[in-house]
N, C-alpha and C positions, 0 to 999 in steps of 0.2 A: 503494497499499498504507500503511495504516495504521499507524505505530507506535507502540509503548510506549516511557514513560520507558528503559524499561531495558533497550530496542532502540537508541534515539536514543544514551544513551549510550554504548553499545557498540562505536557506530558509531564517536561523537567520537574514542574510547579508542582506537580500529582506526587511523584516517584520523592521531592524532599517532603513535601508534608506526610508523609505515608512511613519513609525511614526515619525521618529526626522528628528533636521536640522543637525545632524552627516555628516560632506561627507568624514572624513579621516578615508577610511573605507581598507586603503593598506596594503599588509600583513607588520607584524611588529608592524601596529599601535595597540595601547591600546584597545583598541575596540572591534580589527577583533581578537587579539588574545587570548580575553575572550569569546567572540563569540565561538574560534574554541574548545576552553578548554570544553563548556558548550555543545557544538555540540559533541563529544567524548562518552560521556555517555549514550546522546539521542538515538545515534547511534547503540551504544551497546545493547540500550535498545530496538531497533528492533529486531536488529539481535537473540534476543535472546525470543520474540513475535512469530516469525518466526520457531525457531528451537522447541520450545513448540507444536506452530500449528500442524507441519510436525509430532513429535513426537506424537502427539493423532493418528495420524491413521495410519493402518499397509500398508497400499499402499505408506505413504513416509515416515515413521518413519526409521532409521538407526542407525545404533549401538546400543549402549547400550540403549536408547528411544527402540530402535526396540525389543530387550531383553526384557525391563518392559511392552511393549504392549502385544506380544505374550507370556505371563505365564500370563495374563488376559484366555486363551483361555489352559490352561494346557499346554502348549509347553516349550522346551529348546533349545535353540544352539546346535548342536552336534559339540563335541570339538574335537579336532583335533587327530589321534591317531598313534602311530609307528607302521611299518612295522615289521614283524619279518620274522624269517624262518632257515633253516638247510643248513650251508656251509661246505665243505668238502676239511679240508686240507689233504695232499697229497705228497707222495715223491717217487720217480720215480723206485725205487727199492724194497723189501724187506730187513731189514736190523737187526741185532739181538738186537740193544739197543734199548730203548723206549725213545720217545720226549714227555715230556709233553708240551703244550700249554695253557698256563693258563687263568682264566676269564677275561673277561675285555680287550681282542687282539682285533686290529681294523684291519677291513677286508674292502677295498673301491672299487668303479668303477675307471675305467680311467676320465680323465677329460671329461666334455660335450662339448657342443658348448657354452656355456656358462663360463667354465672355471670352473665347479664344480665338485666336486666327493664326489659319495652318501657312508657316513660311517656307517655302523653295529659296533654292538660291542657285543664279545662273551659272554653267563649269565652265562657259567660253565667252570670249568677246566675240559677237554679230553687230553686222549694220544693214541698217534703213538705205538700201543705195538709192541712188540717184534714179529718179522716176519711177521709185518704187513706192510703196505703199505700206509692206510690213516685212519681217524678219521674225525668223524662228529660232529658238535656244534651248538648249537642254538645260534643265534643271535638276537640281536634286534638294529633297525635304532638308533642311534645318535640321531635324530631328527624325531618330529612328520611331519605326510605332506606323500600325495600320490606321489609326487615327488620320493619317496624315494621306489614306488614299480615297482624296476628291472627286468629286464628277467634273465631267465637262465643263467647262466653261463656267468655274467657280472661281479661278485664279485669277481674278480680275481688279486684284488694286497693286499698286506700285509702292513700295515706302518710301522711296525719295524718287521726286520730279526730275525727268530727263528730258531737255530742251528738244519740242521737236518729235517727240513721242506722246500719243492720244491717248493709248489706254494698251494695255495686255488682257489675254484671256488664255487657257490651253483648250483650245478648240481641237475636233478632231483634225489628224491630218493624217494627207496616202502617203503609208513608209514603202508603198510600191507590193506588187504580188498581191492585191486587192485587199491590204492590209491598210484599216483603216482606224486609226488611235490615236489618244496622245500620251496614257500613259507606259512608261517601259517598264519599268521594275514597280514590282508590288512591295510596299510597305506591310511589314508583319512586327509584331511584338514581343519583345524576348518569351520564349516558349513557359507556360506557367507548370505550376507543379502539377497542377491533373493531369495537362496535357501531357505529360512528359510520364509523368506516372503511367497512364492509360498506354503509351508506346511499351510504356516498361513490360508489362504486363503480354502485349500483344507481341512482345519479343519471345516470350518463351514459346509462343507455336510457331515462329518463325524457327529457334533454336532444335524444335522438336523433329515435325513434319518439312514443313515450310512450304505446304502448298495447302494451308489452311487459309480461312477468312481470314482469322485473326495476324498472320504471317502477311498477306496483301495487304493488312491496315498498317503493320507495323513498315513496310516498305515505301507505303504511299505515303502517308504522315511524316517520316523522316525526309522528304524534300520541301527544303525551304516554301514557303509561300502557298502550301495545302494548307487549307482550314478545316476539311473535312474528306471523308471518300465512304461511298454507298460500294457494297462487294455484291457483284454480281454471280453466284460461284456455283448456278443451279443451269450450267452449259447454254448460254442462254445464244450464244452462235454456233451451237452446233457442240458434235462429242469433244469434250478436253478443251472446249473452249470456259474463262472467266472475262468479265467483265468490269471495269474499275469507273466509277462517276466519281468524277474531279470537282470539287469546288476551291477556289482560292480564298487567300485574306480580303480580295479584291468584287469575289461575288464568282461574275465568271469566268474561267481562268482561260489566260492566252495560249495561242500555239506555243510558245516556248515552255510552257510552264507543263503541257502534254505531254511534249516532246521529253523532258525531263524527267517526268513520269516514268514514262515506256524505259527509258533509257535504263531506270534504278532498278525500274521491276523484271525487267528481260534479262540481267544479269544473274538474279537468286532466284528466280524461278523457277519450278520444276522442267526439266527438259520436256518434257510429253503435254506442257500447257501449253496453249495459244490465247495470248493476252490482247485484249482491246481495250484502249484507255479512251475516254469518254468523258467529253463536256456532260453537264447534265442539260436538260431540257429546257428552256427560260419559258417559264410562265410569265406572260406579263399583264400585269395588274394596273388600270388605270384609276385615277382616282379624282374622285370631286367631293370638295370639304367647302365648308363654312364657318369661319370663326370668327371672333369679336376682338375688338383690339381697345387698347383703353387710347385715348384722344393722344397722349401725351407720346405716342409710337407713331412715327410715319408708316404708311402701307410698303415703301419700298424697306425697307430695314426690315420688318416682321415677314414680307415673303423673303428675302434672301436666308435668314435667317432658319426660314420651313423647307427653304429649298436642301438647304443645310443637313436636316434634320434626316427629312425625305430620302436624299440619295443614302443615307445611311443604311437605309431599311436591305440595300441592296448588298452590303457589304457582312451584315448580322444574321441574316437567314440561312441555316443550314440544309443539304438537299433533301427534301423531303418536309422539311419544315410548312405549317401554313403559316398565312399573315391572318394574326388576331387582330383585330377592327378595335379592344379594349386597348390594346396593349398600344397601339398607333395610335390613340387619343392621347395616354395617360407619357408618350413622350413629345407630345404638339404640345400637351398642356406646360409641363416644362419650360418651354420657353416664356425670356420675361415681357410682358407687355401684352399676352394672347389672355382674355377673359372664360371663353369657352370654345369648345370647337366640337361642328359636326360633322361626320364622316358620311355622307351624301349615296356615294358608289362609291366601292360596293357598299352593298345594306346587309353583310353578314361574313364570317370569318370566312378566307379563301382557301381549302384545302390544295396540295399540292401531292403529286404521285413520287413513288420512291426516289424516280430518278428525275423529280421535278427541283428547279430550282424558281422560284418565287424572286419576281424582279418586278418593281414600281417604272410606269413605263407614262405616259402623260397623268399630269395631274391639273388639275385646275380649280383655282382657288376665289373665293369671293369672302371679301372684306366687308365688317362692318364693325361702327362706331357703338363702344358701348358709351351708355349713356343713360337718362331716362326715359324712358318709352317714348314723350314724344322729341327726344334727341338721336335717336337710335337712326341713323341714315345709311343709306348704303352708296360703298362709295364706288362710282362710276370711273372716273378715270381711271385704269388701269386696276380694274377691281378683279381681273379675270388676265390668269399668262399658263400659259403651259411651260411646263419642268421637264429638265430631263433629256430633251431628246433635241437634235438638231435639223 
């Protein structure tokens, strides 16, 4: 039994009372003070025993203890990765002069509901050439983590004014071969204890037989950028086939991520197995939202923050998880300045098949000002907007 400081102290006091004739054990007395001094290292020793004991098992180890334990299985905690991608600087009309945009230029999102913006720094110097209206630069998140997997057209602010540049955005660009994207690297958080523990448990399947569903999960989840996987081990494409449906930290996986998962799995799978690595089927859900805002907040500010909030849904849901309306409302209600929210469509929770990943599509927002009944008026200008589509 692990005892706390007060339990150890009380046990010592009881022992002294039972085996001696001492009676002055009041706070501040010499004997009580000495027993309290002794109790502290004894209680610390109990805590050390508990920590060492818990650290000896994968199911209970935490932090550095878990890191040490999983190394016995040849595993390492996945580190945090910075998101990166292309941002486009533009001016509203073509001009004869050239504008230099130095490396290290900071671009960022608007403030979210927690008052935080997500900052990216350009990694190269670019220029808007004479007769041109835009320049594309590669940028990397200032901080590592999945929170920087922002949606397109959200990096719309510059930290410092650059003469001749009217704005910036992270719009979709054509990278060739039919690939259109703005994001190159998916930002990931440092692997949590829970996820690392799950991988370690799956590792036992891998070390034992090598062809179980747990083994495939272990292999896939070891790839940086993967957030979840569904294993189809019922021969979905014929005898000897296995299907792996992979989701990324940014929602739908990129071709590069699927290629890396395929490479890792094919190096470790049984020779007799044929593995198909697939992206989940996107299930697009359009939203219609009515909300009341307090008059001290502007429509554009509320809309920008709601935009970021809704975009995050695409990275938070896992394969096969349904969209829960009550959770959607709760997330939007956390935004400062919003009094009430009503989801007009869909009217009920949206289910997903085991191989589907729900993604938010077109979003129409209608804003009202919160006031007394005769002061509530619909905002006509800019009341409705379409989000998350190009």
